[in-house]
N, C-alpha and C positions, 0 to 999 in steps of 0.2 A: 885356466881361464878361457872363457868362450868368446869368440868374436862374432858379432851378428852383423851381417851385411844388410844394409838398407838402401832404399832408393832416394834417400834424403840428399838434398843439395845443400852444402854449407853456404851460409850468407857470406858475402864477400866483405873483407875489411873496408873501412872507409877509404883507405888508401887505393883500393881497387875499384872505387866508384867510377862509373862510366861518366866522363865529362866530354864536352865539345871538343877540347884539345885532343883528348885520346881518340875520339872517333875520327877527327880529321887526319890524326897521325895515321891511323889504319887505312883510311881512304888514300892518302898519299902513297902508301906502299902497294895499293892495288893497281892492276894494269888498266886504268881508265882510258878508254879509247880517245884518240885525238878529236878535239872538236865537241867533246861532251862537257856539259856543265854539271857540277856536282854541288849539292847543298843538303843540309840536314834540317828536316821539318819535324818537330816534335819527336826527336830521337830516331827518325827513319831517314836513311840515306836515299836520295834521289839522284839519278843520272838521267839527263836528257840531251839529246843531240841538238846542236845549233843549226838552225835551218837558215838557208840564204835569205828568204823573205823575212824571216824573224830579225835577222841581223840588219837588214835594210831598215826596219822599223826602229830598232834600237839606235842605229847610227843616225837616223833622222832626229830622234828625240835628243840624242847627245848634241848634235849640231844646234839645235834650237835651245837647249839649256845652256850652252856655252855663251849665248848672248847675255846671260846674267850670272853664270857660275864659272869661276876660272877652272881650268883643267884640274888644278890641285884640290878642288872641293867637289869633284865628281868621282864616281866609281861605277864600274861595270863588271859583273861577275866577280866581285870581291867580297870576301866573307865579312859579314857584320853579325855579331852575336846579339840576338834580340831577347827580350823577356820570355819567361816560360820555360818549359822543360826541353832542353837540348834543341834550341833554334838558332842554328848557324846558317843564315840565308846568304846567298850570292845574287842579290837582285840584279836583273837585267840592267838597269840604270838607276842610280841614286844621286842626289845632290844634297850637299851639307850647307849648314848655316854659316853666315859670315863669321870669321874668327875661329871656326871649328878646325881641329887638327886631329890626326890619328893619335891614339895614346902610345904608350911606351911599347906596347905589343904590335904596333903598326896597324892597328885596327880602329875603324871608326866607332864612335859610341852612339847608340841609338838615339839618344836625346839631341844629337846634332843633325839628324837626318830631316830635311824639309820636304823632300820629294822622292817617291819611289815609283818606278815604272816597271811593270812586268808585262812581257809579251807572252801569252799563254802557248803552251804546247799541249796537244791532246793528251799526252800521258800524265802531265803534272797539272792540268787546269784546275782539278778540284783543290789543290794546295793554294793556288792563286786567289780563287773565289772563297775558300774556306779558312783554313787555319792561319794562312799567311796574312790575310786580310784582318783576322781578329788580333793577330800579334802586332801588326803595324798600328792598329787602332789603340791597343793596350800601351804601345810605346809612344803614342801621341804624335806619329808621323802625320803632319798636316796635310799632305796630299798623297793619295795612293791611286795611281792610274793602272788600270788593266786594259790592255790592248788585245782585242781578240780578232786575229786575222781570218779566223773561220766564219765569223758572223759579220765582219766589217763594222764592228762596234767598239767604242771606247767606254769604259765605265770609270767615272771619276768619283772618288771617295774623299770627302773633306769633313771638317769639323769633328774630329775625334773627341769623344767625351765618355768617360766611365766605360772604356774598353770597346766602344763601338763607334762607327762612323755615323754621324747624324745626317749627312747629306750624301745621296748618291745621284749622279746624273749620268744618263746613258746617251751617247751621241754617235751618229753614223760617221763612218769615215768620210771625210770632206768637210765636216763641220769643225770650226775652231773650237779649242778647248780654252776657255777664259779663266786663267788662274790669277788674274791681276789683284783680286781681293784675297789672296792666301800669301803665305810667306814666300812662295815660288815667284810671285809678282810678275807673271809674263802670260802671253797667249801662245798656244801651241797649235801649229797647223797640221791637219791630218790628211790633206789632199793627196799626198804622195805615198801614203801607206799602202803597201801592196796586200791583196787578199791572198789566202792560201786555200 
């Protein structure tokens, strides 16, 4: 009997299929540096450091969201699995609809998310403006706010329909963001957002 060696790679069994849970289990075993945020976008793991100025913006957004959302309906850097191929996002700040509760796995469901805010980092900005924006629209997240401390601008995306946001408004830091006609139902001030 002759054995022929090949460079062929055997296909994995379905039980070996890569899932978000398996990816996050691997990430949890990695030596992720303190102060780094980890999320998975379209199956790729991204780690980015939390910068002080970014944290100040996130904290400001949190304080303002708390006028409408109780602490139990907000999340920051908490995994939420979104539609599409291996999308486990850890949004900078998210707020959930009234009556929403995490599932048995202690994770929020995308259908409950009313507001997402992302403060961009240079290394992952392409995700926030690209695939994450598309995924949030596909999940019908009513308000997606991108805060860009490098340009001093906020990009507000609303009215998701058929996988894209129909309205995009760009405002300079210092101009209020009026979300009163959205499920978020509040105005956000940006005058204290620091530039980076």
